[in-house]
N, C-alpha and C positions, 0 to 999 in steps of 0.2 A: 793797686786799686782793684776792687772787686769788679770783674767783668760782667757778673750777673747779680746786680744789686737786688736786694729783697723787694718784692712787689708790695706796695702799700695796700693792704687789703681793705683799708677804710675808704679807698677811692675806687669807685666802680665806673667802668666805661659803658656808655650806651650810644647806640646809633640814634634811637628815638627814646626820649624820656617822656612819660605821661604823668602829669601831676594831678592826681585825683582819680579815684576808682568808682565813680558813679556811672550811670548809663552811658554818658558821652565818653568818659575816660576809658572805661574798659572796652567800649566799642572801638575807640581809636587804637588802643593797644592791640586788640585782637586783629583788627584789619591790617595794621602795620606789620604784625608778625606774619600774617598770612601772605603778605607781599614781600616777605624775605628779610625784613628788618630785625635787628637784634634790639629787643625792647626791655626797658626797665619801667615798671609801674609802681608809683608811690601812692599809698593810701594810708590815711592817718588812723583809720579804725581797723579792728581785727578782721573784719569781713568786707568783701566788695559789695557794690550796689548803691552806695551813696545814700542820700536822703530818700530818693524814690523807693528803693527796695527795702530799706531798713526803718525809716521813720517818716514815710510819706505815702506815695502812690499805692504800694502793695499792701501794707498793713491796714491802711484806711479802707481799701476795697474789701478786705476780709471782714472788717467790722461793719462796713456798709451792707455786705451780704447778710450778716447776722441781723441787722436792723430790718432789712427787707423781709426776711423770714418772719420776724416778729410782727411786722405791720400786716403782712399778707394773712397770717393766721388770725389776727384780730379782725381784719376787715371782711374775711370770708364767712364770718358768722352770719352776716345778712344774706348770704347765698346758701345757707343751710349746712355749712361745714363748721362745726363748733369744737374748738380746742379748749382745754383748760387754760387758766392764766399761766403764762410761762414762768418757770422757776429758773432764775439766772444764776449760774455758777460762774462768777466773774473770773476765778482762777483758771477754769477750763477754757473759757472764751479767750482769755489772754494767752494761754498756752497754745491754743489752736492758731491764733493770729501770728504768734512768734514762729510756729512750725512752718507756716507758709513762707515767710521770709527765709527761714533757715534752709529749707529745701532748695530755694533759688541760690542762696549763698553757696551751698555745697556745689551746685552745678557750675557756678562761675569759677570756683576754686579749681575744679577739674579742668575747665577750659584753659585756665592759666597754665596748668602743668602740661596739658596736651600741646600747647603752643610754645612751650619752653620760654615763657616770659618770666623774668626775674621780678618778684614782688617784694617790695620793702614796706613794712609797716612803720609809719612814723609821720611826723609833720615836716613838710618840705618848704624851704625858703630859698629863693635865688640868692647867689652870692656874686655872680657875674653873668655875662651873656652866654656862658657855656658850662656853668656849674650850678648845682643845687645842693644845699646842705640839708640833710635829713636828721632830725632828732628822733632817735629810736629809744626803746626801753634800755638798751645796753650802751648807748652813747651816741656819738655823731658820725654819720657816714656822708661822704661827699660823692656825688654822682656827676661825672663829666659827660656831657652829651653833645652830639652833632646837631640834633634837632630836638625840639621840645613841643609838647602839646599841653597847654594850660587848661585843666578841666576841674578847677578848684571849687566850683559851685557857689552856693549862697547860704544865707542863714536867715532865720525869722527876724523881722524888724522889731526892735524893742523901743518903746517910748520911755525916754530917760526918767521922767518924773514918776513912773509907776514903781511900786514896791516889788522888784523882781526877786528879792531874796525871800519873799513869802511863798511857800509851796502851794498856796491856793491860787496864785496867779500863774496861768499856764501859757505856753506857746503850743504850736501844733504837735511838737514832739512829746511834750508833757501829756497832752490830751490822748495821744495814741498809746501811752503807757498803761492806761486803763487801771490806775491804782485805786480809784474810787468812783462811785456814781453820786455826784453832788445832788442834793435836793433841788437847789436853785442854781442854775448855770447861766451866766451872761456871756454871749458871744460878741466881742467887739470887732466888727468888720463883717459886712454882709456879702463878701465875695465867695469864691468857690470853696476855699479851704474851710472858712468859718461855717458855711452852710452844710458842708459834708459832715463836719463834726457835730453840728446841731442835729442832723439826721440820726447819727449814731446814738447820741446821748438822750435824745427824746425817746427813741425806741427802748433804751435801757432804763428809762424811768425818770430822767431829770425834767424839771420844769424849765423850759428854755425861753430866754429873752434874747433878742438880737438887736444891736444898735449899729446903724450905718450912716455915715456922713452924707452920702449922696442921696438922690431922690428915688432910687430904686435899688433893689438887690442885684448883685452881679452887674455892676455899672457898665462894663464893656460890651454887654450883650443887648440885642434889640428888645424893647419892652414887651412886644407881643409874644416872644419866646419865654420871657421871664414870668409873665402874668399867670399862667397855669400853676407854676410852682408857688408863686406868691399867694395865690388864693388858697392853695392846699395847706401850706404851712401856717398861714394866718389863722386857720382854724385849729391847728395842732399846738402852736406855741403860745405861751402866755402873752408875750409882747413882741412886736416888730416895730422898732422906732427908726424911721427914716429921717433924713435931714437933721440928724441929731449927733452931737459929738460928746465924747467922754472928756470932761475937763480934769478929773482927778480920780485916783483910786487910793483909798486909805485902809491900812490894816486895822482890824478891830477884833476883839476876842470872839465875837459872834459871827464874824464873816468879813468880807471885803466891802467897804462902803464906797459906792460908785456915784459920782456926781455928774449930772448931765446938763447939756446946754443945747437949746434949739439952734441949729446951724443955719441961720438966715442967709449966710453968704454962700451956701452950697448951690444956690441956683434954683429956679423954679418957684412956683407959687403954691405948691401942694401943701395941704395941711397934715400930711402923713406924720410929721414929727410931733404934732400936738399929742399930748397925753403922756409924754415922757416925764417922769417925776423929777424933782430937783435932785434927789438922791435916793438910793435904795441899797439894801444889804444883800449880798449874794454869797453862797457857800464856795463858789469858785468862779473865776473869770478867765475866759480864753481870749487872748489877744491875737487876732488873725488879720493884721492890716498890711500884709505883704512881706516880701523878702528882699534882702540886700545882698549884692554880690560880694565875694570874698577877695576881690582884687587888692585890697589894702593889706591883706594878711599874709601875703606870700613874698613880699619884698621884690615884686616884679620890676620896680624902678631900678634896682641894682643890675638888672639884665638889660636896662635901657628901654623896657616896655612902658609905653604910656598908659597910665591909669588915671581915670578922671576922679573928680572929688567924691563921687558916689561909690567908687570901687569897680566900675565897669572898665573893660578892656576892649577897645575897638578892634575889629577884624574885618578883612575884606572877603570877597566871595570865595577865596581859596582858604579862608580862616587864618590867614597870616596877620600877625600884628605888625606894628611899625618896624620890628626887628625881623627880617625876612625868614630866619630859620626857627623862629618861635611862633607857634600857632596858638589860638585860643578858641574854645568852644563852650557851648552850654549857657548856663545862667549868667556866667561872668561876662559874656559878650552882649547881653541885652535881652529884652523881652521879645516874645513871651518865654517865661521860665518854665519850659515844658520838657519832659524827658525825651519825647519823640523828636523834638527839634535838636536836642543835644546829640542824639544818636546819629542823625543824618550829618550833622556838622562834624562829628568825630570821624565818620567814614571819609568825608571830604578831606579833612586835615591829614589823615593817614595816607590817603592816596596821593595827595600832593607831595607829602614828605617822601614818598617812595618814587617820585618822578613821574607820576601819572597826570594826565590832564583831567582835572576835576574841578567842580565849583558848586556852591550851594545855590541852586536856582529854582527851589520849590515855589510854585505859584501861590500856595497857601499853606498854612499850618493850622490844622483843626484844633478846636478847644472843646473840652467836655467838662461839665459839672456833673459829678456822680451823685446827685441829690435824688430825691424821690418826689416828682418825676425827674429823670435825667434831662439835661439840656446839652445840645451839641450844635456847633456852628462852624462854618468855614467860609473862606473867600470874603467877599465884600458884605458887610452888614448893611442893613437898610439905612441906619444912621449915617454911615460913611458915604453911601451912594447919594444921599440928600446933601450932605456937606460938600461933596465934590461936584455936585450938579450933573450927575450921570443920569441919563434917560433910561429907565428900566421898566420892565414888566414884572409884576409880582403875582404869585399864586400861593395861597395858604390852604392846604387840605386839612380839614378837621378830622381828628381821629374818632370822633363820635360817629363818623360814617365808615369806619374801618371795622370789618367783622372780627379781625384778629384782636384788635384793641378791646372791643366790647366783650369778647369771649374770655379775656383775662380780668374782667371787672374794672377796666380803666377806660375812660373816654375823654380825659381832659387834654390830651395831646394835640399837636398839629405839626405838619411838615410844610416848610416854606421854601420857595425857590425864587431867586432873583435872576432875570435874564436881560441881556442887552436888547433894547427895544428894536434896534435895526437888524441885528444878526441872529438874535435868539440864543446866543451862546450863554452858558451858565456863568454868572458873575459871583453868586454866593448862594448858600443854602443853610437852613437851620432846622432842627427838630427839637421838640420837647415832648417827653413821654417815656414810657418804659423802653429801656435798652436803646435810647437815642444815641448813645456813644458807639454802639455797634453798627448803627445805620449810616453814620456820617461818612464812612470810608467810601461808599459808592459816589457820594457827591464830590469828594476830594478827587477821586479818579476821573470823574466826568469833567471837572474843571481842568485838571492836568492834561487831559486828552483833547481839550477844545470842543467838547460835546455841546450840542444845543438842545433845546427843549424837545425837539422832535426826536433826536437820538434817544433820549430817555423815555419818551412816551411810546416809542416803537420797540423798546426793550421789554420782553415779556418777563414780568416779575411773578414769582410763585404766589399762589393764592391758597389759603388766606395767610398773609404775613404782614408784619409791620413795614417790611421793605417796600411793599407795593404802594405805600403812601407817597413815596418819592416819585414813582411813576404817575400816580394820580395827580400830584401837584404839577408835573410837567404837562399832563393832558389838559389841565386847566389853562396853561399858557397857550397851548396849540389849539384849544377850543374843541378837543375831541373827547372830553370826559363824558362818561355815561353814568358814573356812580354818584354824581351830583347833577342837579339841574341848575344851570346858570343862564339867567335870562339874557338874551342877546341885546 
């Protein structure tokens, strides 16, 4: 008998296996490696970064910046700076967008090598509670692991009755390919993803219509934050149909025929849905009605991991699933499906796997819509405070009183703060306006540190900046504001 049998090279041993190389997955892999673990990272695509880096957050922000430049050039004519009508080279715009993602892809690849992580390109599925089978281009590889982190992400929701084999029917990935600029584009879903793509394609020349089932755009956000955006795009877009649903989409030689129905059951008594036609023809339709987790696609049940009917995998504060040595993070564990949530969960999972005491205990997860104007919010929304019967003080500082906002030709924004009526502590905050997404971090830190309105109002903010609107809103709570007159 051979005392040294040949090692089966198709079986790879891992202390920590990470399934999925998106923001949460690569973060978990990097942190586990930094803590001394031998890590194997499985990613189905040829580059790391997942949806966010390759077909989501990053390329969309590159295109949104393009849209911002186009809009600003157009709007500054009234201020005496006149540019010619922009000439769009779609191929160059697409190449620039792709170069942004490629540069970050290269950086991640270097970090994998520096940390001596074994990266396997292929599609992974569990075969037991300690093994994953990976289908690669060259065959099947089995990875045996001591601990695993599931970071398999999500995919765009598809409505079964729609003609998905028609190239004129898009999801968000298709929209970011920028293969064409349709003359008439319908956005199905008035949430963040749909409205960001509407911003891009409007700037590039498409006639935009938006249809949303609920009675406001970005339904999870407070109406007073949404209103400045709604008023602006109402003037820019051909149609915004609220409380309206799409009942069918049919392929036609001349376009996609979309049939609408007023959604009386959506709630409210608004007449915003009136005016929607019975049907209309569009050159392209983007369906942006949410995302679904990939829990059903990885055979997690063969590892004993509980997966619900929607594909979500439950995890505790240490990101453990019901199988103690298997963790789950990111979109697959539940909403909000945001990269920055996944990153923090990835660090927690890696630290717990390495024997450290860690837990996900963030007091809030900020949300940002990178529209024009941007909307950002964190903590308790006003809608939630009312539903929960929480006694709060509210202040909303109008950006029409901000020198910085006026100096960039924009005045529609506002900054809102909610504070506990008894203690003054920050409960929530939101901004709508230019660069709102950059401003919300101060509010998040204030909430995490237990700051109250006085702490914020006594913090000297640089002038003139948009950031000082947060300080002004706090001064409205404490009654010390001088930039506005508030009758006692």
